[in-house]
Structure formats: C-alpha cells, structure tokens
C-alpha positions as CSV (number, residue, x, y, z in Angstrom):
1,M,8.6,21.0,-11.1
2,S,6.8,17.7,-11.3
3,E,8.3,14.5,-9.8
4,P,7.7,10.8,-10.1
5,L,5.1,9.2,-7.9
6,A,4.4,5.6,-6.7
7,I,0.9,4.4,-6.1
8,L,0.0,1.3,-4.1
9,F,-2.3,-0.1,-6.9
10,S,-4.8,-2.9,-6.2
11,G,-6.9,-2.1,-9.3
12,G,-9.9,-1.2,-7.1
13,S,-11.8,2.0,-7.6
14,D,-9.9,4.1,-5.1
15,S,-6.4,3.3,-6.4
16,L,-7.7,3.6,-9.9
17,A,-8.9,7.1,-9.1
18,L,-5.4,7.9,-7.7
19,Y,-3.9,6.8,-11.0
20,A,-6.1,9.1,-13.0
21,M,-5.4,12.0,-10.6
22,A,-1.6,11.5,-10.8
23,L,-1.7,11.6,-14.6
24,S,-3.8,14.7,-14.8
25,G,-3.1,16.7,-11.6
26,S,-6.8,16.8,-11.0
27,H,-6.6,16.6,-7.2
28,R,-5.4,19.5,-5.0
29,D,-3.1,17.3,-3.0
30,I,-1.7,15.2,-5.9
31,P,0.4,17.4,-8.3
32,K,0.6,16.0,-11.9
33,A,3.5,13.5,-11.8
34,S,6.4,13.4,-14.2
35,A,6.1,9.6,-14.1
36,V,3.6,7.2,-12.4
37,H,4.6,3.9,-11.0
38,L,1.7,1.7,-10.1
39,V,3.0,-0.8,-7.6
40,T,1.0,-4.0,-7.2
41,L,2.0,-6.2,-4.2
42,L,2.0,-10.0,-4.2
43,N,1.5,-11.4,-0.8
44,G,1.1,-15.0,-1.9
45,M,-2.5,-15.2,-0.7
46,S,-4.5,-13.5,-3.6
47,R,-6.7,-14.9,-6.3
48,F,-7.6,-13.8,-9.8
49,P,-4.2,-12.2,-10.5
50,H,-5.2,-11.1,-14.0
51,F,-7.8,-8.6,-12.7
52,T,-5.4,-5.9,-11.8
53,E,-3.4,-6.0,-15.0
54,N,-6.6,-5.9,-17.1
55,R,-7.9,-2.9,-15.1
56,F,-4.6,-1.0,-15.6
57,Q,-4.5,-1.7,-19.4
58,T,-8.1,-0.7,-19.9
59,A,-7.7,2.5,-17.8
60,R,-4.5,3.5,-19.6
61,E,-6.1,3.0,-23.0
62,L,-9.1,5.1,-22.1
63,L,-7.1,7.9,-20.5
64,E,-4.7,8.1,-23.5
65,K,-7.6,8.4,-25.9
66,Q,-9.2,11.2,-24.0
67,S,-6.1,13.2,-23.2
68,P,-5.3,16.2,-25.5
69,V,-1.6,15.8,-24.7
70,P,0.7,12.8,-24.2
71,L,0.4,11.4,-20.7
72,P,3.3,11.1,-18.4
73,S,5.2,7.8,-18.4
74,N,3.1,5.3,-16.5
75,V,4.0,1.7,-15.7
76,R,2.7,-1.1,-13.5
77,V,5.1,-3.3,-11.6
78,E,4.4,-6.4,-9.4
79,L,6.6,-6.8,-6.3
80,D,6.7,-9.8,-4.1
81,C,6.2,-9.1,-0.4
82,G,5.2,-12.7,0.5
83,R,8.4,-13.6,2.4
84,L,8.2,-10.4,4.4
85,F,4.6,-11.0,5.2
86,Q,5.6,-14.4,6.5
87,E,8.2,-12.9,8.8
88,L,5.9,-10.2,10.1
89,W,3.0,-12.5,10.9
90,L,2.4,-15.8,9.3
91,N,5.5,-17.6,10.6
92,R,4.9,-16.6,14.2
93,Y,1.2,-15.6,14.6
94,E,0.8,-18.2,17.4
95,S,3.4,-16.3,19.5
96,L,2.4,-12.8,18.3
97,M,-1.3,-12.9,18.9
98,P,-1.1,-13.3,22.7
99,R,1.0,-10.1,22.9
100,Y,-1.8,-8.2,21.3
101,R,-4.8,-9.5,23.3
102,G,-5.3,-12.4,20.9
103,K,-6.4,-10.1,18.1
104,N,-6.1,-11.0,14.4
105,L,-3.6,-8.5,12.9
106,V,-3.0,-10.4,9.7
107,C,-4.1,-7.6,7.4
108,V,-2.0,-5.0,9.4
109,A,1.0,-7.2,8.9
110,C,0.3,-7.7,5.2
111,K,-0.1,-3.9,4.7
112,L,3.1,-3.3,6.6
113,A,4.9,-5.7,4.3
114,M,3.3,-3.9,1.3
115,H,4.4,-0.4,2.5
116,T,7.9,-1.7,3.2
117,R,8.4,-3.3,-0.2
118,T,7.0,-0.1,-1.9
119,L,9.3,2.1,0.2
120,L,12.3,0.0,-0.9
121,Y,11.1,0.4,-4.5
122,C,10.9,4.2,-4.1
123,L,14.4,4.4,-2.6
124,E,15.8,2.2,-5.5
125,H,14.1,4.4,-8.1
126,A,14.5,7.9,-6.5
127,I,10.8,8.3,-6.1
128,P,10.1,11.0,-3.4
129,Q,6.4,10.2,-2.7
130,M,4.1,7.2,-2.5
131,V,0.3,7.3,-2.1
132,A,-2.4,4.8,-1.1
133,G,-6.1,4.9,-1.7
134,Y,-7.2,4.3,1.9
135,T,-10.6,5.8,2.7
136,L,-12.7,6.6,5.7
137,K,-15.5,4.3,4.5
138,Q,-13.2,1.4,4.9
139,S,-11.8,2.3,8.4
140,F,-13.3,-0.9,9.8
141,Y,-10.1,-2.4,8.5
142,P,-7.4,-1.9,11.2
143,E,-4.9,-0.9,8.5
144,Q,-7.1,2.0,7.3
145,T,-7.1,3.9,10.5
146,P,-5.0,6.8,11.8
147,A,-3.1,4.4,14.1
148,F,-1.7,2.7,11.0
149,M,-1.5,5.6,8.5
150,E,0.3,8.1,10.9
151,R,2.9,5.5,11.7
152,M,3.5,4.7,8.0
153,Q,3.9,8.4,7.3
154,A,6.5,8.8,10.0
155,F,8.2,5.5,9.0
156,S,8.7,6.5,5.4
157,E,9.7,10.1,6.3
158,N,12.7,8.6,8.2
159,F,13.9,7.4,4.8
160,G,13.2,10.6,3.0
161,V,10.0,9.4,1.2
162,K,6.6,11.1,1.8
163,T,3.6,8.8,2.2
164,A,0.1,10.3,1.7
165,F,-3.5,9.2,1.8
166,P,-5.0,12.0,-0.2
167,V,-8.6,10.6,-0.7
168,Y,-9.1,9.4,2.8
169,E,-11.7,12.0,3.6
170,D,-12.8,12.8,0.0
171,F,-13.9,9.3,-0.7
172,S,-15.7,8.7,2.6
173,D,-18.8,8.3,0.4
174,T,-18.7,5.7,-2.4
175,A,-20.8,8.0,-4.6
176,I,-18.0,10.5,-4.7
177,S,-15.4,8.1,-6.0
178,R,-17.9,6.8,-8.6
179,H,-18.6,10.4,-9.7
180,F,-14.9,11.2,-10.2
181,L,-14.2,7.9,-12.1
182,E,-17.2,8.4,-14.4
183,D,-16.1,11.9,-15.1
184,Q,-12.8,10.5,-16.3
185,G,-14.5,7.9,-18.4
186,L,-13.3,5.1,-16.2
187,P,-15.0,2.0,-14.7
188,S,-16.6,3.0,-11.4
189,S,-17.7,-0.3,-10.0
190,G,-16.8,-4.0,-10.1
191,G,-13.4,-3.8,-8.5
192,G,-10.5,-4.9,-10.6
193,E,-8.3,-5.8,-7.6
194,R,-7.1,-9.3,-6.7
195,K,-9.3,-11.0,-4.2
196,C,-7.3,-11.6,-1.0
197,L,-8.0,-14.7,1.1
198,F,-7.6,-12.6,4.3
199,S,-9.4,-9.5,3.3
200,Q,-12.8,-10.6,4.7
201,T,-11.2,-12.2,7.8
202,C,-13.1,-11.1,11.0
203,T,-11.1,-9.0,13.5
204,T,-12.0,-7.0,16.5
205,A,-8.5,-5.4,16.8
206,T,-8.6,-1.8,17.9
207,E,-6.3,1.1,17.0
208,E,-4.5,0.5,20.2
209,D,-3.7,-3.1,19.2
210,T,-2.6,-2.0,15.8
211,G,-0.4,0.8,17.2
212,K,1.2,-1.5,19.7
213,Y,2.0,-4.1,17.0
214,L,3.5,-1.5,14.7
215,D,5.5,0.1,17.5
216,D,7.1,-3.3,18.2
217,L,7.8,-4.2,14.6
218,L,8.7,-0.9,12.9
219,P,12.2,-0.7,14.5
220,L,12.9,-4.2,13.1
221,V,11.5,-3.3,9.7
222,S,13.7,-0.1,9.6
223,D,16.7,-2.2,10.4
224,Y,15.7,-4.6,7.6
225,I,15.5,-1.7,5.1
226,R,18.9,-0.3,6.1
227,K,20.6,-3.7,5.8
228,R,19.0,-4.2,2.4
229,R,20.2,-0.7,1.3
230,E,23.7,-1.5,2.6
231,G,23.8,-4.8,0.6
232,D,23.9,-6.9,3.8
233,V,21.6,-9.6,2.4
234,A,22.4,-12.1,5.2
235,G,21.8,-9.4,7.9
236,A,18.5,-8.4,6.4
237,A,17.3,-12.0,6.3
238,R,18.1,-12.5,10.0
239,V,16.5,-9.3,11.3
240,F,13.3,-11.0,12.4
241,S,14.9,-14.3,13.6
242,G,15.1,-13.1,17.3
243,M,11.5,-12.0,17.6
244,D,10.2,-15.2,19.2
245,A,12.8,-15.4,21.9
246,E,12.7,-11.6,22.5
247,K,9.3,-11.5,24.2
248,G,8.5,-15.2,24.7
C-alpha cells in the first residue's frame, strides 16, 4: 500500500529527480507515493526565491501531460527554519567554532535545521518517510557525508519517521541524473534552486568535526521537537539558551 512521502526540495536537479521518481515509482528504493509533499526550507539567507516555485510548476505541468493516469496528489510547501538556524549556529558561532577546531560548520547547522523542520512537518501530517537528494558527487559538502546522513537517519527513526538518501550512489555521476531527467521530459541543467549565501563558503571541516557537532546538538534538538509536540512553546524556545554556559 502506497504512503505519503516528503522530499526536501530545493528545485535543483537531484531533488527534481526525486519528485519525478516519487510520482511514478521509477526508482527501486522509492515506492510510488500516495501523496508527495515537496518541502522547501527558508533559512533567511537565500536569493532568487521564485526559482524553486517556477521549477515545481513547470515540472508538475510536464509530468501531468505525459502521465497516462492522474498523478498522486503533490504539493509544495515553504517552511521557515531561520530561527532554528540562528539557534544552532548563527547566534553563537563565536563560541561554537573553537569547540570544533575552529571549523566552519554553518552548512551543517543549516541542514540540521532543515531536517528538523521537515521532521516536524512529517509528524504533524502523519508522513512516515522523508528523502533528500544528497549525492556522492557533492560529498565535499560536510552535510552530504555519511557522518551527517547516518545521524539524521537515526535521529528521525527515534520519532518514527524514516529518512533516506536514495540517489546518493546512483547520482555520483552528473550524467546519470541528466539522463534520468531527460527521459522524464524534465529540465536537466540550470538548477532551479534558491542560491544560498553560504553554499559556496569555504570549509575544511572533516567528518569527525561534523559528527562531534551533531552528537552535541542532536540531544537538544530532540528535546526541542518533544516540547514542540507537547505544546510547550516556552520550553521549546528555551532549549538552546543554556548552550553557551554549558561548555564555555
């Protein structure tokens, strides 16, 4: 029996491919979904916000015209993770960086905020699985490494939601993703994602640095989610307030 699925959707080629796969069931690890929720995250530091919506609307129209049967319900939602991003890094990077060998983990913190906000959305809408289009060809980003992905999988499993990265190996070569998208009649280049101010920021952070940061922060994030789910809005807002004194 098919189930609803959430996709972290930037509008780039990899998340666009996941969208097509979820609608058609054309990937062995992505069963055809009963409904597809494309979740675009707003971190407050992105430019060209219309790109992602335009890519979604174009792709949906093309896929609907080509499909011999009605497509499953599919919607795009925008969720704000900016405040959480501030709590996890921006508000306290001066105190956090020395704990992790002075490494720039801004993108790791941003992706942690994105996964957390998407997990909350899945819990609120009874969606049992979320997927992201991380790929081996982009493993130079600290957040697209096993240290990050394995922790995100375990983190979401604790709340009964499966997280998967089904094209990590498959799309290790750009030509493969382009081949798939063109087979679906979809744009295969010229990414439709927002352009993030941090995405090209230089970092020499290792998987060890990424793992240590996540091991420190994930218990707090779990507490944040539980308080949100319990309706303890004040408690959720205060979860991160003791971080500076804790290891200062």
